[in-house]
C-alpha positions as CSV (number, residue, x, y, z in Angstrom):
1,M,-10.0,-18.5,-28.0
2,I,-7.3,-19.1,-25.4
3,E,-5.7,-15.8,-26.2
4,K,-9.0,-14.0,-25.8
5,A,-9.6,-15.7,-22.4
6,V,-6.0,-14.8,-21.2
7,N,-6.5,-11.2,-22.3
8,Q,-9.8,-11.0,-20.5
9,L,-8.1,-12.3,-17.3
10,A,-5.3,-9.8,-17.7
11,E,-7.9,-7.0,-18.0
12,K,-9.6,-8.1,-14.8
13,I,-6.2,-8.4,-13.0
14,L,-5.2,-4.9,-14.1
15,N,-8.4,-3.6,-12.4
16,L,-7.3,-5.0,-9.1
17,D,-5.8,-2.7,-6.5
18,E,-2.2,-3.5,-5.4
19,A,-2.9,-2.3,-1.9
20,S,-5.8,-4.7,-1.5
21,L,-3.7,-7.6,-3.0
22,A,-0.9,-6.9,-0.6
23,G,-3.0,-7.9,2.3
24,L,-3.5,-11.3,0.7
25,W,0.2,-11.9,-0.2
26,E,1.2,-13.5,3.1
27,K,-1.9,-15.8,3.2
28,Y,-1.3,-17.2,-0.3
29,K,2.5,-17.4,0.3
30,D,1.8,-19.6,3.4
31,R,-0.8,-21.6,1.6
32,M,1.6,-22.2,-1.3
33,E,4.4,-23.3,1.0
34,R,2.2,-26.0,2.5
35,F,2.1,-28.4,-0.5
36,E,-0.7,-30.8,-1.1
37,A,-1.7,-32.4,-4.3
38,S,-5.0,-30.5,-4.6
39,R,-6.8,-28.0,-6.8
40,D,-6.9,-25.6,-3.9
41,W,-3.1,-25.6,-3.6
42,E,-2.8,-25.1,-7.3
43,R,-5.2,-22.1,-7.2
44,A,-3.2,-20.6,-4.2
45,V,0.0,-20.8,-6.3
46,V,-1.7,-19.0,-9.2
47,V,-3.1,-16.3,-6.9
48,F,0.3,-15.8,-5.3
49,F,2.0,-15.3,-8.6
50,I,-0.8,-13.0,-9.8
51,I,-0.2,-10.8,-6.8
52,N,3.5,-10.8,-7.5
53,A,2.9,-10.0,-11.2
54,V,0.8,-7.0,-10.3
55,R,3.5,-5.8,-7.8
56,A,6.3,-6.3,-10.4
57,K,4.2,-4.5,-13.1
58,N,3.6,-1.5,-10.8
59,H,7.2,-1.4,-9.7
60,I,8.5,-1.3,-13.3
61,F,5.8,1.2,-14.3
62,N,6.7,3.6,-11.4
63,E,10.4,3.3,-12.2
64,R,9.9,4.2,-15.8
65,V,7.6,7.1,-15.1
66,A,10.1,8.5,-12.6
67,A,12.9,8.1,-15.1
68,M,10.8,9.9,-17.7
69,Q,10.2,12.8,-15.3
70,N,13.9,13.2,-14.6
71,Q,14.9,13.5,-18.2
72,P,15.6,17.0,-19.5
73,P,13.1,18.3,-22.1
74,G,13.8,17.0,-25.6
75,A,15.9,14.1,-24.4
76,A,13.2,11.5,-24.7
77,G,14.3,8.7,-27.0
78,R,17.9,9.8,-27.3
79,R,20.7,7.7,-25.9
80,Q,23.3,9.5,-23.8
81,D,26.1,7.2,-24.6
82,K,27.5,5.6,-27.7
83,P,25.7,2.6,-29.1
84,N,27.4,-0.7,-28.3
85,L,28.1,-1.8,-31.9
86,V,30.8,-4.1,-33.1
87,R,32.1,-4.3,-36.7
88,V,31.6,-7.7,-38.2
89,K,33.4,-8.8,-41.3
């Protein structure tokens, strides 16, 4: 049940636009930095990290897509260097 709920949250978060979230980043960063023992503060921390998670996901995604586009045809999945293997006896 918890896994289903978390996956549903992830699906909703993936539908959020990073540009729209970027406008909220500063607000939630400031709110998070002003600690108080309250549910509102806890919610602000979660929102702040959701925004950062979406930004990190998009950064990684864009890097990988760019790297894939820069590979010569037929090179996908092939290593260019020797594998880092050590003989163990």
